[in-house]
C-alpha positions in Angstrom: 42.6 50.6 -31.6 39.4 52.5 -31.8 37.8 49.2 -33.4 39.0 47.1 -30.8 37.6 49.2 -28.0 34.5 48.9 -29.9 34.8 45.2 -30.1 35.5 45.0 -26.6 32.5 47.5 -25.6 30.6 44.9 -27.3 31.5 41.9 -25.6 31.3 43.5 -22.2 27.7 44.6 -23.2 26.8 41.0 -24.3 28.2 39.5 -21.3 26.3 42.0 -18.9 23.2 41.4 -20.6 23.7 37.2 -20.8 24.3 37.8 -17.1 21.1 39.8 -16.4 19.1 36.9 -18.4 20.8 34.2 -16.4 20.2 35.6 -13.5 16.5 36.2 -14.3 15.9 33.0 -15.6 17.1 31.4 -11.8 14.7 33.7 -10.5 11.8 32.3 -8.0 8.7 31.7 -9.8 5.5 30.0 -8.2 4.0 26.8 -9.5 0.7 25.1 -8.2 0.4 21.7 -7.9 -2.8 20.1 -7.3 -2.7 16.5 -5.4 -5.4 14.4 -7.1 -5.1 10.6 -5.4 -2.8 11.5 -1.7 -3.4 14.6 0.5 -0.9 17.3 0.6 0.2 16.3 4.3 1.7 13.3 2.8 3.7 15.8 0.0 4.3 18.8 2.2 7.5 17.6 4.4 9.0 16.0 1.1 8.4 19.5 -0.8 10.1 21.4 1.9 13.2 18.8 2.1 13.7 19.7 -1.9 13.9 23.5 -2.0 16.4 26.0 -2.1 17.2 28.4 0.4 15.0 30.8 -1.2 12.2 28.3 -1.7 8.7 28.5 0.3 5.8 26.6 0.4 2.2 27.2 1.0 -0.5 24.5 1.6 -4.5 24.5 1.1 -5.5 21.3 2.7 -9.1 22.5 1.9 -8.3 22.5 -1.9 -5.6 19.8 -1.7 -3.2 22.0 -3.1 0.2 23.2 -2.8 1.6 26.2 -4.0 5.7 25.9 -4.4 8.1 29.5 -4.9 11.5 28.6 -5.7 14.3 28.7 -8.8 12.8 27.1 -12.0 15.9 24.3 -11.5 14.6 23.2 -8.1 10.8 23.2 -9.6 11.9 20.9 -12.3 12.5 18.3 -9.8 9.2 18.7 -7.5 7.6 18.1 -10.8 9.4 14.7 -11.2 8.6 14.1 -7.2 4.7 14.7 -8.0 4.7 12.3 -11.3 6.4 9.6 -9.6 4.1 9.2 -6.6 0.8 11.2 -6.9 -0.5 8.2 -8.6 -3.6 6.2 -7.5 -2.9 3.5 -5.0 -2.8 -0.3 -6.1 -6.3 -2.1 -5.9 -6.3 -5.6 -4.4 -9.2 -8.3 -4.1 -8.6 -11.1 -1.4 -10.3 -14.1 -0.6 -10.2 -15.4 3.2 -11.7 -18.8 4.0 -11.9 -20.0 7.4 -12.1 -23.9 7.5 -12.1 -26.5 10.3 -10.3 -29.7 9.6 -11.9 -32.9 11.4 -12.7 -36.6 11.1 -16.0 -36.1 12.5 -18.4 -38.3 10.2 -21.1 -36.2 11.0 -19.5 -32.8 10.1 -20.6 -31.2 7.0 -17.9 -31.0 4.1 -17.6 -27.7 2.4 -19.1 -27.7 -1.3 -16.1 -28.3 -2.9 -14.4 -30.4 -0.9 -13.0 -32.2 -3.9 -10.9 -29.4 -4.8 -9.8 -28.6 -0.9 -8.8 -32.3 -0.7 -6.4 -32.2 -3.5 -5.1 -28.8 -2.1 -4.7 -29.7 1.3 -4.5 -33.5 1.7 -0.8 -33.6 0.9 -0.2 -31.5 4.3 -3.3 -32.8 6.5 -4.9 -35.5 6.9 -8.7 -34.4 8.0 -11.7 -36.8 6.1 -13.6 -33.3 6.2 -13.1 -29.4 5.9 -16.1 -27.7 7.2 -16.4 -24.0 5.8 -17.3 -21.6 8.6 -16.7 -18.6 6.2 -15.6 -17.6 2.9 -15.4 -13.3 2.7 -14.0 -11.2 -0.5 -12.2 -7.9 0.8 -11.7 -5.3 -1.7 -8.7 -2.9 -0.4 -5.6 -0.9 -1.6 -2.2 -0.8 -0.8 -0.8 0.2 2.3 -4.4 0.7 3.8 -4.9 -1.3 7.0 -8.5 -3.4 6.7 -10.3 -5.0 9.8 -13.5 -6.9 9.2 -15.1 -9.6 10.9 -15.7 -13.2 10.0 -17.7 -16.0 10.7 -20.7 -14.2 11.9 -18.3 -11.9 14.4 -16.7 -15.2 15.8 -13.3 -13.8 14.6 -11.6 -10.6 13.4 -9.3 -10.2 10.5 -6.8 -7.5 10.2 -4.2 -7.4 6.9 -2.3 -4.7 5.1 -0.7 -5.6 1.5 1.7 -3.8 -0.6 2.3 -3.8 -4.3 6.1 -4.7 -5.2 6.1 -3.1 -9.0 8.3 -5.3 -11.2 9.3 -8.0 -8.9 8.6 -11.3 -8.4 6.3 -11.1 -5.6 4.0 -8.4 -6.5 2.1 -9.2 -3.4 3.7 -8.6 0.0 1.2 -9.3 2.9 2.8 -6.7 5.4 0.6 -7.7 8.2 -2.4 -10.6 8.5 -3.8 -10.9 11.8 -6.3 -13.2 12.9 -8.3 -13.0 16.2 -11.6 -15.0 17.8 -14.1 -13.1 20.4 -13.6 -14.9 23.6 -16.8 -14.4 25.9 -15.7 -15.3 29.9 -17.1 -13.9 33.5 -15.6 -10.3 32.3 -17.1 -10.1 28.9 -16.8 -10.2 25.6 -12.8 -9.7 24.5 -10.9 -10.3 21.5 -7.9 -13.5 21.5 -5.4 -13.1 19.0 -4.6 -16.8 17.7 -2.8 -16.1 14.4 -0.1 -13.5 13.0 2.2 -13.5 9.7 3.7 -11.7 6.8 3.7 -13.3 3.5 4.6 -12.6 0.0 1.9 -14.1 -2.6 4.5 -14.6 -6.0 3.1 -14.8 -9.1 3.3 -18.7 -9.1 1.7 -19.1 -5.8 -2.0 -19.3 -5.9 -2.6 -19.8 -2.0 -1.2 -18.7 1.4 -3.1 -21.1 4.2 -1.9 -22.3 7.7 -3.4 -24.8 10.3 -4.3 -23.7 13.7 -5.4 -26.0 16.8 -8.9 -24.4 17.9 -9.5 -24.5 21.2 -13.0 -23.8 21.1 -13.8 -26.9 19.0 -11.2 -29.1 19.5 -11.1 -29.1 15.7 -7.8 -27.6 13.4 -8.9 -24.3 12.1 -7.2 -23.6 8.3 -6.9 -20.1 7.2 -6.7 -20.3 3.4 -5.7 -16.9 1.6 -5.7 -15.8 -2.0 -5.3 -12.5 -3.6 -4.9 -10.7 -6.6 -3.9 -7.0 -8.1 -7.1 -5.3 -9.8 
């Protein structure tokens, strides 16, 4: 009987010690996260939504750091958040060409007119493609980029996404083209074209034609893009 009591006491002590260690293992601890590619303002609301009732967050925008104090099991989930989303943004290189399609015998064709005819003749019947401008734009995903083209005659705005692991790797979330017009009230930007599109791996170009009121010719917008 005495031996049974000793065994029971030993089991009880072991259980208490195990419980204490288990409780200690789940006590809040602090961990500092250095945000490398984005800003702490992006992660702060996400981290707060993942905390336990005992969790706290301290943000340092100047150092771009977040200090999280919470149970280790919750910190593990927050670790995964930073590993998955604190990555460099995908970079893109866009080529934007503005052409005028016409049958004007005096018009000067673009230097690569043969290639343009091969590309565009199945859709259009112009004898000449004049190049107004060709610009290369380096941008990153979800970043709005605005630039002027053709000596300030046009303004282009675009936003692109990278669709990882999908058949359409570049999603053009926004593309808008406007022309600067002068009237008696001064200079203003007239929107003339807006679209969204997907540039699939098997598609090299996006293009569209717009009747250009200023010249009476047809304005053709030719877009290519690639992830870099």
